[in-house]
N, C-alpha and C positions, 0 to 999 in steps of 0.2 A: 163476733167481736174481732176475731183475728182472720187473716187470709190464709187458706190453705193452698200449699205449693202446688202448681199445676202438674199433672201427671205426664211428665215428659219421658220418652225413651231416649237416654243418653247415647244409644247406639243407633246410628244412621242405617247401616246395613251390615251383614256378616257374610264372608265367604269362607266356608269351613272354619277354621280355628282363628281367622283374622277378622276382626271387628273394626269397624270405622265409627268413631266417635264424633258427637257433633262439636267437642272441644277442639279436635283436630281440624274439622272441616271448617270451623270459624277462623282458624289462624291461616288456612290455605285461602279462604276468601280475603282476608286481610293483606296477604302477601300478592295475591293477583291483582287486588286493587291499587297496592302500592306500584306494581309494574305498569299498570294501566295509567294511573294518574302521574306517575313520574315521566312517562313518555309523552303525555299530553301536555304537561304544565313546566317541562324543563325550559329555562331561559338561556339567553344568548351568554349570561355571564359565567355560567358552569361549562358551557360548550361540550357536553358529552353527546355522543351518538346512541342510537337505541341499543346496540350491542354493549356499549360500555355501561349504559344504565342497568341493563339486566344483569352483567356480571356484577356491578357494585351492589345491587340490591340483593342479589342471590348470596353473595358474600357477607354482607351485613346480616341478613336473615340467619344465616348459618352462625354467625359469630354471636349473633343474639340467643340462639338456642343453646349453644355450648356454654356461653358466659352465663345465661339464665340457669342452667343445671348446676354449674359449678358454684355460682352464687348461691343457689339454694342450700347445697351441702354445707358451704362456708358459714354463711350467715345464719341459717336457721336449724341445721341438723348435723353440726359438726361433731357432737359427742358421739352420734350413732356412726357417723362416717368413719371417725377414727378408729373404731372397732371393727368396722367392715368396709374396707376401702371399695370393695366391687359395687357398693350400693351407688356409686357415682353412675353406673351403667343401667341402674333399675329404673329405666324411664318409663316403663310400663306401669310403675306404682305413681307417677306423677311427681311434682315438685320443680317448679320454675321460680326464679327470683326476677322481678323486673329489673332490680338495680343491678344484678349479675349480667343480664341481657344488655343492660345500657353500657357497661364496662366493656363487653365483648364487643359490641358494635362500634365503640369509640376506637378500640385496638385496630379493627377492620378498617375504620375510617382514616387513621393515622397511616396505615400501610398504603391505601390508595392515594393519600395526599402525596406521598412520595412517588409512587407509581405514575401517576397522571401529572405530577408537578403542579398541584393545586394547594391552595391554603386549606388547612384542616376544617376551619369554619365555613368555607366555601361549599365544600362537601356535606357537612352537617345542615347547613342552611337548606340545601336541597333535600335531604333526607327527612328532616322533623316533621314537615307537613304531611308526610305519608304515614306517620306512625299512629295517630289517634285513631284512624280508621280501624287499624289492627288490634289496638288496645281496647276499643269498644267491642268488637266481635269477640275477643277473648274473653271479656268480662260476661257478654251473653253466653259463652259457652260454659263459663263457671257457674252461671246461674242454671242452665239445663242440665248440667251435671250434678245439682245440687252440692255444691262444695263451696268453701270460703264464704260462708254465710256470715252475717253481722252479728253484734253481741245481743245478749238476751235483752228484751225490751217489753216487760209486761205491761207497762202503762201505756204503751203505744198502740192504739186501735187498728192501725194498719200494718202491724208486725205480721209477719209471715211464720208458718209452721213448716219448717223442713224436715221431712223425714229421716235424712241422712245425719241430722245432728243428735239424734238419739244418745248415743255412748257420750258424746261430749256434754249433753244436758244432764246425764246422770252425775257426772261429775261436778255440774253446777249446783245440782241439788244436795250433793254431799258437803258442799260449801256453803250453800244457802238453804237451809231446810225449809224455809218460807215458800220456796218455789214448788215445793212438793205437790201443793194442791193443783196449781196449773199442770204439772207434769201429769198427775193422775187423771186430770180432766181430757187433756188434748193429746197425751201420748209423747209430745216433745214440748219444748219451751218456745214462745214466740220470739222471733228475732228480726233485727233490722235486716231487710234485703239489700245489703250494702253492695251486691254485685251490680244491681240496677243503679245505685248511686254512682259507682265508679263508671258505669257504661255512659251515664249522662254527663258527667264531668270530663273525666279522661278521653272519652270517645267524641261525643257530640259537641260540647262547649270548647274544648281544647282545639278541635279540628277547625271550627270556624273562626277562632280567634286567630290561630295560625294563618288561615286561608285569607283572612281580611288583611293581615300585614303582608303576606306573601304578595299581594296585588299593588302594594306601594312601593316607592323608591326609598328603600331602607339601607343602612349600612349593613356590610357583612358582619355576621356574628348576632345580629339581633334576633332573628327567627330562632336560632339555637338557644339564646340566652332566655328568651320568653318561654320556650319549651321546658327548659331546666326550672325556671322559677315557677310557672303556672302549674306544671305537673307536680312539683314538689310541695306546693301549697295544697292543691287538691288532695294528694295522697296524704299529706300530714292531717289534714281535715278528716278524711274519710276513716282514718285509723281510730278515731274516736268512736266509730260505728261498726266497725269490722271485727271480727273475733280475731284476737292478735295470735299470730304464729309464735310469737315469742315476746315475753316481757321482760323489762330490765329496770330495776330501781335504780334511780338516779336523782339525787338532790331531794330526797324524800318524797318523790313522785314517781310512779310507775309511767313508764312509756314504752312505746313498741319499737321493735327493730326496724319496721318501716318508716316510722317517725325519726328515727335515728338516721337512717340511710338518705332519707329525703331531705334532711337539714342541709347537707353539704351541697346538693343540687342547687337549693335556692341560693346559697351564699355564691357559689361558682357563677350562676347565672347573673346575679347582681353584679358581681366584679366584672364580667364581660361586657355588661351594659355599660358600666361607668368608664371601663377602659375606652369602649368603642366612642362614647360621647367626648371624652376628653381629647383622643387622638384624631378626632374628625376635623 
């Protein structure tokens, strides 16, 4: 009735105490793709040479990593961080926030806009088409690592049984005793493979949408605004299927932190589109 999670080894190889995980390898592939695709498709509008592209993308990637880590601590784990400040540096325990990474990337883009005397949206228009591949690769890494699974879905026949969800499933059973029958039968509860949903929407669909607009003659800022709006909508939608990192009671309804952080992206993207159309 349900799909068993494939038996992946999350470790690619180990050298002594050092292990290389698929999650990190996926982000490496995403970064190398961004370097290659950026050099291949840079246009005359941005006028960057290959060295400037490498410097910009390396700095943006670093800003995304630092921002992602800080964002995770602030948005999802602040109570623990407030009692253990050094946890910011516990990168081996995982924990990254896309929205924090976005803020870190924007800070880097603002810096290089002054350094290279370019408009902020010119630089962001150059960068955003390179992002979906990395996002998709990262979601595949999450899937291989058996992490960030979806919500419990006992009525969906193509739901997946994730071995690592066991302790989370015990909590679900304590709140919903009727799930104990499934837990006893399968060992874990069936869940949405939300990592694959995100891979398809944030990785494949978003890439081809931005790629199609990149080839057209559009005003500066349109690509950036499309990225903000489309990613924000996709993420807001997927949060209904993804196991929430953090739930918040708001207006008698429970929404996730991911939805709260995605909503401003949609609004800002729409504002940029309207402003671009009005001033054109």
